[in-house]
C-alpha positions as semicolon CSV with decimal commas, in nm:
position;residue;x (nm);y (nm);z (nm)
1;M;-2,003;-0,629;-1,234
2;N;-1,788;-0,700;-0,928
3;A;-1,862;-0,507;-0,609
4;P;-1,613;-0,222;-0,558
5;L;-1,324;-0,286;-0,321
6;Q;-1,396;-0,169;0,033
7;I;-1,120;-0,129;0,292
8;A;-1,192;-0,130;0,664
9;P;-1,075;0,188;0,840
10;P;-0,776;0,145;1,075
11;T;-0,863;0,065;1,436
12;V;-0,528;0,152;1,592
13;D;-0,487;0,348;1,916
14;P;-0,318;0,676;1,807
15;K;-0,104;0,675;2,123
16;S;0,047;0,340;2,020
17;L;0,204;0,508;1,715
18;G;0,430;0,713;1,941
19;K;0,588;1,045;1,848
20;V;0,569;1,080;1,470
21;A;0,778;1,296;1,239
22;V;0,620;1,397;0,909
23;L;0,918;1,453;0,681
24;F;0,847;1,711;0,413
25;G;1,011;1,998;0,230
26;G;1,362;1,884;0,143
27;D;1,570;2,042;-0,131
28;S;1,460;1,856;-0,445
29;A;1,289;2,007;-0,748
30;E;0,961;1,888;-0,594
31;R;0,999;2,078;-0,265
32;E;0,686;2,287;-0,328
33;I;0,470;1,979;-0,379
34;S;0,628;1,805;-0,081
35;I;0,533;2,096;0,146
36;M;0,175;2,073;0,021
37;S;0,168;1,696;0,079
38;G;0,333;1,708;0,419
39;T;0,112;1,988;0,548
40;G;-0,197;1,787;0,458
41;V;-0,063;1,467;0,616
42;L;0,041;1,649;0,934
43;K;-0,302;1,805;0,984
44;A;-0,474;1,474;0,909
45;L;-0,268;1,277;1,161
46;Q;-0,309;1,541;1,430
47;S;-0,686;1,544;1,373
48;Q;-0,687;1,171;1,449
49;G;-0,505;1,216;1,779
50;V;-0,159;1,118;1,654
51;D;0,136;1,297;1,819
52;A;0,268;1,419;1,483
53;H;0,520;1,697;1,417
54;A;0,666;1,866;1,108
55;F;1,030;1,795;1,021
56;D;1,216;1,941;0,722
57;P;1,542;1,751;0,653
58;S;1,679;2,045;0,456
59;E;1,673;2,257;0,772
60;R;1,774;2,009;1,041
61;P;1,993;1,696;1,065
62;L;1,803;1,370;1,077
63;E;1,993;1,274;1,394
64;D;1,762;1,519;1,573
65;L;1,484;1,267;1,524
66;R;1,646;1,031;1,774
67;K;1,751;1,309;2,008
68;E;1,394;1,438;2,025
69;G;1,235;1,099;2,087
70;F;1,058;1,032;1,757
71;T;0,955;0,669;1,711
72;R;0,847;0,656;1,345
73;C;0,839;0,873;1,032
74;F;0,586;0,948;0,762
75;I;0,782;1,029;0,446
76;A;0,610;1,304;0,248
77;L;0,928;1,400;0,066
78;H;0,921;1,385;-0,314
79;G;1,200;1,358;-0,569
80;R;1,569;1,314;-0,504
81;G;1,675;1,272;-0,147
82;G;1,323;1,179;-0,043
83;E;1,213;0,881;-0,247
84;D;1,537;0,753;-0,400
85;G;1,664;0,556;-0,100
86;T;1,870;0,840;0,047
87;V;1,652;0,935;0,345
88;Q;1,548;0,572;0,380
89;R;1,914;0,471;0,427
90;E;1,962;0,730;0,700
91;L;1,645;0,621;0,879
92;E;1,770;0,262;0,866
93;W;2,088;0,374;1,042
94;L;1,878;0,560;1,300
95;Q;1,654;0,251;1,327
96;L;1,339;0,462;1,290
97;P;1,058;0,286;1,101
98;Y;0,927;0,484;0,802
99;T;0,644;0,470;0,553
100;G;0,692;0,346;0,198
101;S;0,951;0,127;0,033
102;G;1,295;0,043;0,165
103;V;1,636;0,157;0,048
104;K;1,686;-0,072;-0,252
105;A;1,328;-0,063;-0,382
106;S;1,312;0,317;-0,348
107;G;1,634;0,361;-0,545
108;Q;1,522;0,124;-0,819
109;A;1,178;0,281;-0,851
110;M;1,320;0,635;-0,873
111;D;1,536;0,540;-1,172
112;K;1,296;0,493;-1,462
113;D;1,554;0,306;-1,669
114;V;1,615;0,050;-1,393
115;T;1,241;0,022;-1,327
116;K;1,164;-0,055;-1,690
117;L;1,449;-0,306;-1,719
118;M;1,319;-0,496;-1,417
119;W;0,963;-0,482;-1,542
120;R;1,066;-0,616;-1,882
121;Y;1,252;-0,899;-1,707
122;K;0,942;-0,983;-1,503
123;G;0,707;-0,966;-1,803
124;V;0,542;-0,634;-1,715
125;P;0,452;-0,437;-2,033
126;T;0,617;-0,096;-2,066
127;P;0,673;0,132;-2,369
128;A;0,996;0,102;-2,569
129;W;1,269;0,343;-2,460
130;R;1,631;0,448;-2,482
131;T;1,835;0,634;-2,222
132;V;2,058;0,906;-2,368
133;K;2,327;1,149;-2,256
134;S;2,340;1,403;-2,539
135;A;2,115;1,587;-2,783
136;A;2,262;1,382;-3,069
137;E;2,174;1,057;-2,891
138;C;1,823;1,193;-2,837
139;E;1,786;1,242;-3,212
140;E;1,916;0,890;-3,270
141;A;1,661;0,758;-3,020
142;F;1,379;0,934;-3,206
143;D;1,481;0,743;-3,521
144;Y;1,543;0,417;-3,334
145;L;1,204;0,409;-3,164
146;E;1,031;0,442;-3,502
147;C;0,720;0,615;-3,372
148;S;0,567;0,950;-3,462
149;T;0,585;1,084;-3,106
150;I;0,821;1,027;-2,815
151;I;0,836;1,154;-2,458
152;V;1,167;1,303;-2,344
153;K;1,209;1,333;-1,968
154;P;1,466;1,310;-1,688
155;A;1,529;0,950;-1,589
156;R;1,525;1,030;-1,216
157;E;1,263;1,295;-1,153
158;G;0,888;1,296;-1,094
159;S;0,578;1,515;-1,130
160;S;0,640;1,552;-1,507
161;I;0,927;1,792;-1,434
162;G;1,140;1,852;-1,745
163;L;0,908;1,650;-1,970
164;T;0,849;1,726;-2,340
165;K;0,630;1,557;-2,600
166;V;0,837;1,544;-2,920
167;T;0,668;1,503;-3,259
168;D;0,957;1,597;-3,487
169;R;1,328;1,517;-3,483
170;S;1,407;1,890;-3,488
171;Q;1,255;1,925;-3,140
172;C;1,493;1,674;-2,981
173;A;1,773;1,917;-2,893
174;A;1,547;2,153;-2,698
175;A;1,367;1,864;-2,528
176;Y;1,698;1,708;-2,426
177;A;1,828;2,041;-2,294
178;L;1,520;2,086;-2,075
179;A;1,536;1,734;-1,932
180;A;1,913;1,756;-1,879
181;Q;1,863;2,056;-1,652
182;H;1,723;1,808;-1,399
183;D;1,927;1,494;-1,466
184;D;2,234;1,399;-1,666
185;E;2,052;1,084;-1,770
186;V;1,757;1,146;-2,003
187;M;1,494;0,897;-2,116
188;C;1,338;0,889;-2,462
189;E;1,021;0,681;-2,450
190;E;0,763;0,569;-2,705
191;F;0,445;0,774;-2,666
192;I;0,132;0,564;-2,620
193;D;-0,177;0,739;-2,755
194;G;-0,482;0,645;-2,554
195;D;-0,637;0,656;-2,209
196;E;-0,413;0,784;-1,931
197;T;-0,472;0,609;-1,600
198;T;-0,311;0,560;-1,264
199;C;-0,362;0,291;-1,002
200;P;-0,250;0,303;-0,637
201;V;-0,129;0,000;-0,446
202;L;-0,183;-0,023;-0,071
203;E;-0,035;-0,286;0,157
204;I;-0,306;-0,440;0,372
205;N;-0,214;-0,704;0,631
206;G;0,123;-0,742;0,460
207;E;-0,018;-0,797;0,110
208;P;-0,028;-0,542;-0,176
209;V;-0,381;-0,462;-0,296
210;A;-0,468;-0,252;-0,601
211;L;-0,711;0,031;-0,531
212;P;-0,964;0,151;-0,791
213;V;-0,815;0,278;-1,118
214;I;-0,837;0,651;-1,194
215;R;-0,880;0,765;-1,555
216;I;-0,727;1,107;-1,622
217;A;-0,858;1,352;-1,881
218;A;-0,622;1,650;-1,898
219;P;-0,670;1,956;-2,123
220;D;-0,550;1,862;-2,474
221;G;-0,415;1,540;-2,323
222;N;-0,139;1,739;-2,153
223;Y;-0,107;1,610;-1,796
224;D;0,192;1,828;-1,707
225;Y;0,317;1,979;-1,380
226;Q;0,072;2,270;-1,397
227;N;-0,230;2,054;-1,478
228;K;-0,135;1,806;-1,208
229;Y;-0,120;2,046;-0,917
230;F;-0,233;2,398;-0,990
231;T;-0,544;2,395;-1,209
232;D;-0,893;2,248;-1,184
233;D;-0,918;2,181;-1,558
234;T;-0,805;1,819;-1,541
235;Q;-1,087;1,567;-1,494
236;Y;-1,040;1,255;-1,281
237;H;-1,276;0,963;-1,322
238;C;-1,292;0,720;-1,030
239;P;-1,462;0,483;-1,081
240;S;-1,271;0,491;-1,407
241;G;-1,556;0,400;-1,641
242;L;-1,328;0,149;-1,813
243;P;-1,457;-0,197;-1,905
244;E;-1,435;-0,425;-1,604
245;D;-1,184;-0,659;-1,767
246;E;-0,951;-0,367;-1,852
247;E;-0,960;-0,235;-1,496
248;E;-0,893;-0,578;-1,351
249;R;-0,600;-0,634;-1,586
250;I;-0,445;-0,301;-1,485
251;Q;-0,488;-0,384;-1,118
252;K;-0,318;-0,721;-1,159
253;L;-0,030;-0,563;-1,351
254;V;0,033;-0,288;-1,096
255;V;0,048;-0,540;-0,812
256;K;0,291;-0,746;-1,021
257;S;0,500;-0,435;-1,090
258;F;0,501;-0,345;-0,719
259;K;0,627;-0,690;-0,624
260;A;0,882;-0,694;-0,908
261;L;1,065;-0,400;-0,750
262;G;1,030;-0,526;-0,393
263;C;0,816;-0,230;-0,286
264;R;0,626;-0,210;0,039
265;G;0,370;0,010;0,213
266;W;0,218;0,190;-0,083
267;A;0,283;0,325;-0,431
268;R;0,109;0,459;-0,738
269;V;0,164;0,325;-1,090
270;D;0,098;0,527;-1,406
271;V;-0,049;0,328;-1,695
272;M;-0,138;0,411;-2,056
273;I;-0,398;0,213;-2,252
274;D;-0,342;0,205;-2,628
275;K;-0,654;0,346;-2,794
276;V;-0,639;0,092;-3,078
277;T;-0,526;-0,234;-2,915
278;R;-0,654;-0,149;-2,561
279;E;-0,333;-0,300;-2,429
280;P;-0,195;-0,141;-2,108
281;S;0,164;-0,020;-2,076
282;L;0,315;0,081;-1,743
283;L;0,514;0,406;-1,742
284;E;0,655;0,445;-1,393
285;I;0,597;0,380;-1,024
286;N;0,594;0,641;-0,749
287;T;0,687;0,507;-0,405
288;A;0,615;0,835;-0,221
289;P;0,300;0,956;-0,397
290;G;0,161;1,304;-0,353
291;M;-0,090;1,376;-0,079
292;T;-0,205;1,721;-0,192
293;S;-0,564;1,834;-0,258
294;H;-0,513;1,726;-0,622
295;S;-0,343;1,396;-0,543
296;L;-0,468;1,067;-0,675
297;V;-0,405;0,808;-0,404
298;P;-0,648;0,980;-0,162
299;M;-0,905;1,005;-0,443
300;S;-0,888;0,632;-0,514
301;A;-0,882;0,544;-0,143
302;R;-1,206;0,738;-0,087
303;V;-1,380;0,521;-0,344
304;A;-1,250;0,218;-0,152
305;G;-1,394;0,354;0,174
306;L;-1,098;0,535;0,332
307;S;-1,106;0,905;0,408
308;Y;-0,790;1,112;0,370
309;E;-0,738;1,102;0,746
310;Q;-0,794;0,727;0,767
311;L;-0,554;0,671;0,478
312;C;-0,280;0,869;0,653
313;V;-0,324;0,667;0,973
314;H;-0,324;0,339;0,780
315;L;-0,003;0,431;0,599
316;L;0,159;0,521;0,930
317;T;0,074;0,176;1,068
318;T;0,272;0,019;0,779
319;A;0,594;0,204;0,874
320;A;0,881;-0,045;0,881
321;L;1,254;-0,102;0,839
322;D;1,442;-0,315;0,591
323;R;1,614;-0,471;0,889
324;E;1,565;-0,413;1,260
325;I;1,893;-0,431;1,452
326;P;1,847;-0,356;1,823
327;G;2,113;-0,120;1,952
328;M;2,267;-0,054;1,610
329;Y;2,232;0,324;1,629
330;E;2,370;0,334;1,982
331;A;2,664;0,114;1,885
332;M;2,751;0,317;1,575
333;S;2,705;0,659;1,736
334;G;2,842;0,585;2,080
335;T;2,510;0,686;2,233
336;P;2,419;0,477;2,539
337;S;2,094;0,283;2,521
338;A;1,804;0,418;2,722
């Protein structure tokens, strides 16, 4: 068996990171989780000597970041407005480096339909799907996919919000109605029966590296919003206990999927393994993963040798811009350069 991946802790001077804004809260459906993530990140950075401060974009304009002398941002926002390219675009205009993927990659990754189209194009396996805009189309998709069970979910939400497992055509209307509360574009996806896993990707020295795979065992196989964040009934296995060749294949695929979307910094990819064929299928990628007490990236990072605090500092060191343009903010806003 190969030796487990070990990552060297960051050796950066906290003062060199400048004044840091931890962006969390926001006004998406995942605000509650974002507050939990951001609070944890803020405390972790401060414990390491970083000059970090809380900043909720739903309460203050992002222009205040420049006015108050912030030099980089840790994005702990989840859902729309936080990981779909919106806040990233504004930070590009402000020329403030931020953690995670850039504008284009964030937008593509947030839209599950676009993600799966790009993965298919790049040869990354993903379950069959159809995107629908009515209950009738949802019923048609159930027939079209020709499988006994489908997953119906919003195409542009996370944390299993609005998700339903459908086992009969008669359930499609209610499942569609629930998903449509969160997005006018709904995805119907083939359900893969088997092991549920997730695998984080961390950029190290400019190259994406897959962290150890986590195997998830939720009550009755139902890894929903409640079981993700608010119960202790879900079991997480890391090391995964999977055969070595299966773990290595997943790790190679998630790095390929990360590159296919042009992601940077970090991400987490959800993967199902068919219980009969043992073939992996990638479900979605999260470019601003949770950092709560139940979150999975910190769990995997610990196995690779990084504490929660060290992980937060490492992620902060990867903060970047799509394009650095000296003086752009000053020129566009009329603010004189310092």
